[in-house]
C-alpha positions as CSV (number, residue, x, y, z in Angstrom):
1,X,3.5,-283.3,-83.6
2,X,7.3,-285.1,-85.5
3,X,8.6,-282.7,-87.6
4,X,11.2,-285.6,-89.4
5,X,9.7,-288.8,-90.1
6,X,11.2,-291.6,-91.9
7,X,9.3,-294.6,-93.6
8,X,11.0,-297.8,-94.8
9,X,8.6,-299.9,-96.4
10,X,9.9,-302.4,-99.5
11,X,6.5,-302.5,-101.4
12,X,6.0,-299.5,-103.4
13,X,2.0,-299.5,-103.4
14,X,2.2,-300.3,-99.8
15,X,5.1,-297.5,-99.2
16,X,3.4,-294.9,-100.8
17,X,-0.2,-296.1,-99.5
18,X,1.4,-295.3,-95.8
19,X,2.9,-292.2,-96.4
20,X,-0.3,-290.6,-98.1
21,X,-2.4,-292.2,-95.0
22,X,0.0,-290.7,-92.5
23,X,0.5,-287.1,-94.1
24,X,-3.7,-287.4,-94.5
25,X,-4.1,-288.2,-90.8
26,X,-1.4,-286.0,-89.0
27,X,-0.2,-282.4,-89.4
28,X,3.8,-283.2,-90.5
29,X,6.1,-281.1,-91.8
30,X,8.3,-283.8,-93.8
31,X,7.8,-287.5,-93.9
32,X,10.5,-289.3,-96.7
33,X,9.8,-292.8,-97.8
34,X,12.2,-295.6,-98.6
35,X,11.8,-298.8,-100.5
36,X,15.5,-300.4,-99.4
37,X,17.1,-300.4,-95.3
38,X,20.1,-299.0,-96.6
39,X,18.8,-296.5,-98.3
40,X,16.9,-295.6,-95.1
41,X,20.0,-295.7,-92.7
42,X,22.3,-293.2,-95.3
43,X,19.2,-291.2,-94.9
44,X,19.5,-291.3,-91.3
45,X,23.0,-290.5,-91.0
46,X,23.0,-287.6,-93.7
47,X,20.6,-285.5,-91.6
48,X,21.7,-286.6,-88.4
49,X,25.3,-285.3,-89.9
50,X,23.5,-282.3,-91.2
51,X,21.6,-281.5,-87.3
52,X,18.4,-282.2,-88.6
53,X,17.7,-285.9,-87.4
54,X,14.7,-287.5,-88.3
55,X,12.7,-288.1,-85.2
56,X,11.0,-291.0,-85.9
57,X,11.7,-294.4,-87.8
58,X,8.8,-296.4,-89.6
59,X,10.0,-300.0,-90.9
60,X,8.4,-302.9,-91.7
61,X,10.6,-306.3,-90.6
62,X,10.8,-308.3,-93.9
63,X,12.6,-306.9,-97.2
64,X,12.2,-309.0,-100.0
65,X,15.5,-309.7,-101.5
66,X,15.9,-308.7,-104.9
67,X,18.8,-307.2,-107.7
68,X,20.2,-304.8,-105.6
69,X,23.3,-305.8,-103.1
70,X,22.6,-304.9,-99.6
71,X,24.6,-304.5,-96.0
72,X,20.9,-304.6,-94.2
73,X,18.5,-306.8,-95.1
74,X,16.0,-306.6,-92.7
75,X,13.8,-304.1,-90.5
76,X,15.7,-305.4,-87.8
77,X,18.9,-304.9,-89.0
78,X,17.9,-301.1,-90.2
79,X,16.6,-300.7,-86.5
80,X,19.6,-302.3,-84.7
81,X,21.9,-299.8,-86.9
82,X,20.0,-296.8,-86.4
83,X,19.3,-297.3,-83.0
84,X,23.2,-297.4,-82.4
85,X,23.4,-294.2,-84.4
86,X,21.0,-292.4,-83.1
87,X,20.0,-294.0,-79.4
88,X,16.9,-291.0,-79.0
89,X,15.1,-292.0,-82.3
90,X,12.0,-293.2,-81.7
91,X,11.2,-296.6,-83.5
92,X,7.5,-297.8,-84.5
93,X,7.6,-301.2,-86.5
94,X,4.6,-301.9,-89.2
95,X,4.9,-305.7,-90.1
96,X,2.8,-308.7,-90.8
97,X,4.7,-310.5,-87.9
98,X,2.3,-311.3,-85.1
99,X,4.6,-313.8,-83.1
100,X,4.6,-311.6,-79.4
101,X,7.8,-313.6,-78.4
102,X,9.6,-312.2,-81.4
103,X,7.8,-308.8,-80.9
104,X,8.6,-308.5,-77.1
105,X,12.3,-309.3,-78.1
106,X,12.3,-305.9,-80.2
107,X,11.1,-304.0,-77.4
108,X,13.8,-305.7,-74.9
109,X,16.6,-305.9,-77.4
110,X,16.3,-302.6,-79.6
111,X,14.0,-300.8,-77.3
112,X,11.3,-300.0,-80.2
113,X,9.0,-297.7,-79.1
114,X,5.6,-298.9,-80.8
115,X,4.6,-302.4,-83.0
116,X,1.9,-302.5,-85.4
117,X,0.6,-305.8,-86.9
118,X,-0.2,-304.8,-90.7
119,X,-4.0,-306.0,-91.2
120,X,-7.7,-304.7,-91.6
121,X,-7.0,-302.1,-88.8
122,X,-3.5,-301.7,-89.2
123,X,-3.3,-298.4,-91.2
124,X,-5.3,-296.9,-88.4
125,X,-3.6,-298.3,-85.5
126,X,-0.2,-296.7,-87.0
127,X,-2.1,-293.8,-87.0
128,X,-2.8,-294.4,-83.1
129,X,0.6,-295.6,-82.9
130,X,2.4,-292.7,-83.9
131,X,0.4,-290.4,-81.7
132,X,1.3,-292.0,-78.4
133,X,5.2,-292.7,-79.3
134,X,5.2,-288.6,-79.9
135,X,3.6,-288.5,-76.5
136,X,6.4,-291.0,-74.8
137,X,3.9,-293.7,-74.7
138,X,4.1,-296.9,-76.2
139,X,1.9,-298.5,-78.7
140,X,1.4,-302.2,-79.0
141,X,-1.7,-303.6,-81.3
142,X,-4.1,-304.7,-79.0
143,X,-4.1,-308.5,-80.2
144,X,-0.6,-308.8,-79.0
145,X,-0.1,-310.6,-76.2
146,X,3.0,-309.4,-74.7
147,X,3.0,-310.2,-71.3
148,X,2.8,-313.7,-72.5
149,X,5.9,-313.4,-74.2
150,X,7.6,-312.3,-71.4
151,X,6.8,-315.9,-69.1
152,X,8.9,-318.1,-72.3
153,X,11.8,-319.4,-71.1
154,X,14.8,-318.6,-73.5
155,X,16.3,-321.4,-75.0
156,X,19.6,-322.8,-72.7
157,X,22.6,-324.8,-74.0
158,X,21.1,-328.3,-73.7
159,X,18.2,-327.0,-75.5
160,X,20.3,-325.6,-78.6
161,X,22.5,-329.0,-78.4
162,X,19.3,-331.0,-78.9
163,X,18.1,-328.8,-81.9
164,X,21.3,-329.0,-83.2
165,X,21.3,-332.8,-83.6
166,X,17.4,-332.7,-84.7
167,X,18.4,-330.4,-87.2
168,X,21.2,-332.6,-88.4
169,X,18.5,-335.6,-88.6
170,X,18.8,-337.2,-86.1
171,X,15.6,-338.9,-84.0
172,X,14.9,-337.8,-80.2
173,X,15.8,-341.4,-79.3
174,X,18.9,-341.1,-81.5
175,X,19.6,-337.6,-79.8
176,X,19.3,-339.6,-76.4
177,X,22.0,-342.6,-77.6
178,X,24.6,-340.0,-78.8
179,X,24.5,-337.8,-75.5
180,X,25.3,-341.4,-73.7
181,X,28.4,-342.0,-75.6
182,X,29.4,-338.4,-75.7
183,X,28.7,-338.5,-71.6
184,X,26.5,-335.6,-71.9
185,X,23.8,-335.4,-69.3
186,X,20.5,-335.7,-68.6
187,X,20.6,-337.5,-71.8
188,X,17.2,-339.7,-71.6
189,X,14.9,-339.9,-74.5
190,X,12.0,-338.8,-71.8
191,X,13.6,-335.6,-70.8
192,X,14.7,-334.9,-74.4
193,X,11.3,-335.1,-75.5
194,X,9.9,-333.1,-72.7
195,X,12.0,-330.4,-73.3
196,X,11.3,-330.6,-77.1
197,X,7.6,-330.8,-76.3
198,X,8.4,-327.7,-74.2
199,X,9.2,-325.7,-77.2
200,X,6.2,-326.8,-79.6
201,X,4.0,-325.3,-77.1
202,X,5.9,-322.2,-76.5
203,X,6.7,-321.3,-80.1
204,X,3.3,-322.9,-81.1
205,X,5.0,-325.5,-83.4
206,X,3.4,-328.5,-85.4
207,X,6.0,-330.4,-85.6
208,X,9.9,-330.3,-85.2
209,X,10.6,-329.0,-88.9
210,X,7.8,-326.2,-88.4
211,X,10.0,-325.6,-84.8
212,X,13.3,-325.4,-86.6
213,X,12.1,-323.0,-88.7
214,X,10.5,-320.4,-86.1
215,X,13.8,-320.8,-84.1
216,X,16.1,-320.2,-87.1
217,X,13.7,-317.1,-88.4
218,X,14.2,-315.5,-84.8
219,X,17.9,-315.9,-85.1
220,X,17.5,-318.2,-82.1
221,X,19.3,-321.1,-83.5
């Protein structure tokens, strides 16, 4: 089993609960927990410098803003920094996020080793995930369909141009008229409507506002 594990979770009660469960269910030599990404990253750097590196990082994605100034403001930023610092570090995400598109991007872009959705069976899954990742296997919560996420078409420049104008308050008809004036093609209202409808389906958005919110949350726009 892993000898050194680092846990980053900003809710103190949950932080302690996760740590206690892992210590109870697994044979661990050392498990440290932090409430802030910056402090977790500092632990990683110090341990690596002292040639006693952590072997596994378990982190949430969302960390609430408070009075403490922070450089790393999210689990995604922590993962990116940790991966650059220590490429061989195993990483498991434990989060409420259940969007397969976002989860899939974490595997592709940051090479995480496991993803566990918080929920009723979240702690049982987390224990299982640690065991699987220790044996160099990938773990994903059963309710997540990452195969479907692989089929999602990435935003292209035309999609982004449409979304920018919608974010500025234009209707699809007004976007079409603007594109015609600026000689941007394609520019028909029906083409723009089809593009947006496709994104509604792919991101399970209820309306344009909801779509823009989801894309902004994922850093796509």
